[in-house]
Every structure is written in C-alpha cells, then in structure tokens.
C-alpha positions in Angstrom: 34.0 -47.6 -42.9 33.1 -51.3 -43.4 33.4 -53.6 -40.5 36.0 -56.4 -40.7 34.6 -59.7 -41.9 35.6 -61.5 -38.7 33.7 -59.0 -36.6 30.6 -59.3 -38.8 30.8 -63.1 -38.5 31.1 -62.8 -34.7 28.1 -60.4 -34.4 25.9 -62.6 -36.7 26.9 -65.7 -34.8 26.1 -64.1 -31.5 22.7 -62.8 -32.7 21.8 -66.3 -34.0 23.0 -67.9 -30.7 20.8 -65.5 -28.7 17.8 -66.1 -31.0 18.1 -69.9 -30.6 18.3 -70.0 -26.8 15.5 -72.2 -25.4 13.6 -71.8 -22.2 15.0 -72.8 -18.9 13.3 -75.9 -17.4 13.6 -77.2 -13.8 11.7 -78.8 -11.0 11.0 -77.0 -7.7 10.4 -79.0 -4.5 7.6 -77.9 -2.2 8.3 -77.2 1.5 5.9 -76.7 4.4 6.9 -73.2 5.4 8.1 -70.0 3.7 11.9 -69.9 3.7 13.9 -67.5 1.6 16.7 -70.2 1.5 14.3 -72.5 -0.5 13.8 -69.9 -3.2 15.2 -70.6 -6.6 16.2 -67.4 -8.5 17.4 -66.8 -12.0 19.3 -63.6 -12.6 19.7 -61.6 -15.8 21.0 -58.2 -16.6 18.9 -55.5 -18.3 19.6 -52.0 -19.4 17.4 -49.1 -18.3 14.1 -48.5 -20.1 14.2 -51.9 -21.7 11.1 -54.1 -22.3 11.2 -57.4 -20.6 8.7 -60.3 -20.9 8.9 -63.1 -18.3 6.8 -66.2 -19.2 6.5 -69.1 -16.7 4.7 -72.3 -17.5 4.0 -74.2 -14.3 2.7 -77.7 -14.0 -0.1 -78.7 -11.6 -3.2 -76.8 -10.8 -4.5 -74.5 -8.0 -5.7 -76.4 -5.0 -3.5 -79.4 -5.5 -1.7 -78.8 -2.1 1.1 -76.7 -3.5 1.3 -72.9 -3.9 4.0 -71.6 -6.2 4.8 -67.9 -5.9 6.9 -65.7 -8.1 8.8 -62.6 -7.2 10.5 -60.4 -9.7 12.9 -57.7 -8.4 16.2 -56.0 -9.3 19.3 -55.5 -7.3 18.6 -51.8 -6.7 15.3 -52.4 -4.9 12.7 -52.1 -7.7 9.9 -54.7 -7.8 8.2 -55.7 -11.0 5.7 -58.3 -9.9 4.8 -60.8 -7.2 2.3 -63.3 -8.7 0.9 -65.8 -6.1 -0.4 -69.3 -6.5 0.8 -69.6 -10.1 -0.4 -72.6 -12.2 -0.4 -72.9 -15.9 1.1 -70.1 -18.0 1.9 -66.8 -16.3 3.3 -63.8 -18.2 4.7 -60.6 -16.6 5.6 -57.6 -18.7 7.6 -54.7 -17.4 10.0 -52.0 -18.4 13.2 -51.8 -16.4 13.8 -48.7 -14.2 17.6 -48.9 -14.0 20.8 -50.5 -15.4 20.8 -53.5 -13.1 20.5 -57.2 -12.8 17.0 -58.5 -12.0 16.0 -61.8 -10.3 13.0 -64.0 -11.1 12.5 -66.1 -7.9 10.2 -69.0 -7.3 9.1 -70.6 -4.0 6.9 -73.7 -3.6 4.9 -74.0 -0.4 2.9 -77.0 0.8 -0.7 -76.3 1.6 -3.4 -78.2 3.5 -2.8 -81.8 4.4 0.4 -81.9 2.4 1.9 -79.4 4.8 2.4 -82.2 7.4 5.1 -83.7 5.2 8.4 -83.9 7.0 11.4 -82.9 4.8 13.8 -85.8 4.4 11.3 -88.4 5.5 8.9 -88.2 2.5 9.4 -87.4 -1.1 8.0 -83.9 -1.2 5.9 -83.1 -4.3 7.4 -80.9 -7.0 6.3 -78.4 -9.6 7.8 -78.4 -13.1 8.7 -74.9 -14.3 9.5 -73.8 -17.8 10.9 -70.2 -17.7 11.4 -68.0 -20.7 12.8 -64.4 -20.4 12.7 -62.2 -23.5 14.5 -58.9 -23.4 14.5 -56.0 -25.8 13.9 -56.9 -29.4 13.0 -60.5 -28.4 10.2 -59.2 -26.1 8.4 -57.4 -29.0 5.5 -58.9 -30.8 7.0 -58.9 -34.3 3.8 -60.5 -35.8 1.8 -57.5 -34.7 4.6 -55.1 -35.9 4.6 -56.8 -39.3 0.9 -56.5 -39.6 0.7 -52.9 -38.4 3.6 -51.6 -40.6 2.8 -54.0 -43.5 6.3 -55.4 -43.6 7.4 -58.4 -45.6 8.8 -61.4 -43.6 12.4 -60.6 -44.8 12.0 -57.0 -43.7 10.7 -58.1 -40.4 13.6 -60.4 -39.8 16.1 -57.7 -40.8 14.4 -55.2 -38.5 14.7 -57.7 -35.7 18.3 -58.4 -36.3 19.0 -54.7 -36.6 17.5 -54.0 -33.2 19.4 -57.0 -31.6 22.7 -55.7 -33.1 21.8 -52.2 -31.8 21.2 -53.7 -28.3 24.7 -55.3 -28.5 26.2 -52.0 -29.4 24.4 -50.3 -26.6 25.6 -52.9 -24.1 29.2 -52.5 -25.4 28.8 -48.7 -24.9 27.5 -49.3 -21.4 30.5 -51.6 -20.6 32.8 -49.0 -22.0 31.3 -46.3 -19.8 31.5 -48.6 -16.7 35.2 -49.3 -17.6 35.8 -45.6 -17.7 34.2 -45.0 -14.3 36.2 -47.8 -12.8 39.4 -46.4 -14.3 38.6 -43.0 -12.9 37.8 -44.5 -9.5 41.1 -46.4 -9.6 43.1 -43.3 -10.6 41.4 -41.3 -7.8 42.2 -44.0 -5.3 45.8 -44.1 -6.4 46.1 -40.3 -6.1 44.6 -40.4 -2.6 46.8 -43.2 -1.5 49.9 -41.3 -2.9 49.1 -38.1 -1.0 48.2 -40.1 2.1 51.6 -41.8 1.9 53.4 -38.4 1.4 51.5 -36.9 4.3 52.3 -39.8 6.6 56.0 -39.7 5.7 56.1 -36.0 6.2 54.4 -36.4 9.6 56.9 -39.1 10.7 59.9 -37.0 9.6 58.5 -34.0 11.5 57.9 -36.2 14.6 61.4 -37.6 14.3 62.9 -34.1 14.2 60.8 -32.9 17.1 62.0 -35.9 19.2 65.6 -35.2 18.4 65.2 -31.5 19.4 63.3 -32.5 22.6 65.9 -35.0 23.6 68.8 -32.6 22.9 67.1 -29.9 25.0 66.4 -32.4 27.8 70.0 -33.7 27.9 71.4 -30.2 27.9 69.1 -29.2 30.8 70.5 -32.2 32.7 74.1 -31.2 31.7 74.6 -34.5 30.1 75.9 -33.0 26.8 
C-alpha cells in the first residue's frame, strides 16, 4: 500500500533536516577545582546496539594551563569513554548497550599557575568546543562503503536515506511499545486502586456493623435498652 503524499513529504523533510544539522559550538570556562556542577553535558537518545560517533574539536593545546576532560555515559550506568586532557580533535566511537539517553559531558580545570585565579575576580580562560554527534546511519563511513561495495553516488545516497528512514520507523516502533507499556501500567494501577477502594469500603462497612453490634450488646448489658 502506497504511503500518503503528505506522510512521504514529512519523512523526506525530516530526513533532510537531520542530515543538515550542524555541529554544536560553545565555550567552556575553566575553574580551579573539579566540580560536577561546572560540567556541561549534552544529552541525546540512542536505541540499543546503535553505532555512535562523538567528535569533539577543542581549541588550545596541552600544557596551556587548562585541562579539558570528557565523560560519556548513559542514564542506566554504562560508560563509553573518559578522555582526559583533550586538545584538538578527539573522536570516540561506541555501540550503545541499552535503549537510553546518553550524556557527553565536559569539564575544564585550571592547571599550574592559572589555578590561583579567583572565580569572579578574574576573567577565567575558556576553551572553545565544537561537538558533533553522529548516530546510526550518519555514523557510518559511506565513502568506505561506496568503495567496498562499488556503489554509484546516487545508490549510496539512496542507501543512506533508506537506513535513516528505517531508523525513524524503528524509533516509532519503540515509542509505540513504550506507549503500550505505559498503558498497561496505567490499567494495572487503575485496577489495583479500584480493588483497594472496594476493600477499604468493605472493611469500613464491616467495622461500622461491628461497632453497632458491640454498642447494642453493651447497652443491653447495662439495661439501657
């Protein structure tokens, strides 16, 4: 069955938008001591068993009084890399272990004589960072694939778009399964709350009946009724 034209336009537009996303650029100020609060993290979601390539281009050089460290981890506890004293271009390649979001964190620490800088009283030096995260089809080396499989440029582009669309379909399936799990959890919770309410009401009615019987027996023993 052919897909509606509007849906095809939406998918193609989304694919082109993803393909045209540029790298993230920012400056990271250096501080004298290690402090998790001074970390800057970028979060992204990745499906299980997906190839991820993290490329960071950092200004400066080693030994310039700043030490920039990276830390790549996901929200379920898996660690994928902890490069230290990064300068220039640094690339980390890994395959995800779970359906989870992962963080790429940076910290910039002052070293040597620069560590005597007082935050707020001096302009602390900074490092300029250009971060590029490629996931799935974007992380593959399509030039090498084209040369290995002897594909024409058009065939390579179509293959890439096909894999990107397949990733979108897989993500939709994942979201659908998550929705189903949440729906099941919601229905289970509603059922438990319903039976808890019924049980509580039954207990209160039983307690009310027992109190009436107890008070009646007490008043009769006192010859009040």
